C-alpha positions in Angstrom: -22.1 181.0 153.0 -22.2 177.2 152.5 -24.1 177.7 149.3 -21.5 180.2 147.9 -18.7 177.8 148.7 -20.6 174.9 147.1 -21.4 176.9 143.9 -17.8 178.1 143.7 -16.5 174.5 144.1 -19.0 173.2 141.5 -17.9 176.0 139.1 -14.2 175.0 139.5 -15.0 171.4 139.0 -17.0 172.0 135.9 -14.4 174.4 134.4 -11.7 171.8 135.0 -13.7 169.0 133.4 -14.6 171.1 130.4 -11.0 172.0 129.8 -10.1 168.3 129.9 -12.8 167.5 127.4 -11.5 170.2 125.0 -8.0 169.0 125.5 -9.0 165.4 124.6 -10.5 166.6 121.3 -7.8 169.2 120.5 -5.7 168.4 117.4 -3.6 171.5 116.9 -0.8 169.6 115.2 -3.1 168.1 112.7 -4.7 171.5 112.0 -1.3 173.2 111.6 -0.1 170.5 109.2 -3.3 170.7 107.2 -2.8 174.5 106.7 0.9 174.0 105.8 0.1 171.3 103.3 -2.7 173.2 101.8 -0.4 176.2 101.3 2.2 173.9 99.6 -0.6 172.6 97.2 -1.7 176.2 96.4 1.9 177.3 95.8 2.5 174.3 93.5 -0.7 175.1 91.5 0.2 178.8 91.3 3.8 178.1 89.9 2.6 175.4 87.5 4.4 172.7 89.3 1.1 170.9 89.8 -1.4 170.2 87.0 -5.1 170.8 87.7 -5.7 167.1 88.0 -2.8 166.7 90.5 -4.1 169.6 92.5 -7.6 168.1 92.7 -6.2 164.7 93.8 -4.0 166.3 96.5 -6.9 168.5 97.8 -9.1 165.4 97.9 -6.6 163.7 100.1 -6.5 166.7 102.4 -10.3 166.6 102.6 -10.1 163.0 103.7 -7.8 164.0 106.6 -10.3 166.7 107.6 -13.2 164.1 107.5 -11.1 161.6 109.5 -10.3 164.3 112.0 -14.0 165.2 112.5 -14.8 161.5 112.9 -12.1 161.1 115.5 -13.5 164.1 117.4 -17.1 163.0 117.1 -17.1 160.9 120.3 -15.4 163.6 122.3 -12.0 161.8 122.6 -9.2 161.6 120.1 -7.4 158.4 121.1 -3.7 157.9 120.5 -4.5 155.4 117.8 -6.6 158.0 116.0 -3.8 160.5 116.3 -1.4 158.0 114.8 -3.7 157.4 111.9 -4.1 161.1 111.2 -0.3 161.6 111.4 0.3 158.6 109.1 -2.2 160.1 106.6 -0.6 163.5 106.7 2.9 161.9 106.2 1.6 160.1 103.1 0.0 163.3 101.8 3.2 165.3 102.4 5.2 162.8 100.4 2.6 162.8 97.6 2.7 166.6 97.5 6.5 166.5 97.1 6.4 163.8 94.5 3.8 165.6 92.4 5.5 169.0 92.7 8.9 167.5 91.6 7.8 165.3 88.8 8.2 166.2 85.1 4.6 167.3 84.6 3.9 171.0 84.5 0.8 173.0 84.0 0.6 174.6 80.6 
């Protein structure tokens, strides 16, 4: 009986600590923004608002955010400073997408 209680308690402790670890590395906001920004880039390329060179540059910036996100998660904890950095990068990328989509250049 004591063994069953001990095993149950240990399972609860481990499940709680595992959920905390996944919560510390979860970056759902970053992931959602990446998908949204990628969609904006693809839409701009499809309508001709972005040239092929602009599209490549914007996608390279998005790839850098992905790499930075993986680096932030590598140690198992995404710190508030790392989250701020990712958010700042995404804000810059969002502005760059808008600027490039609304400039006078178009795809021929």
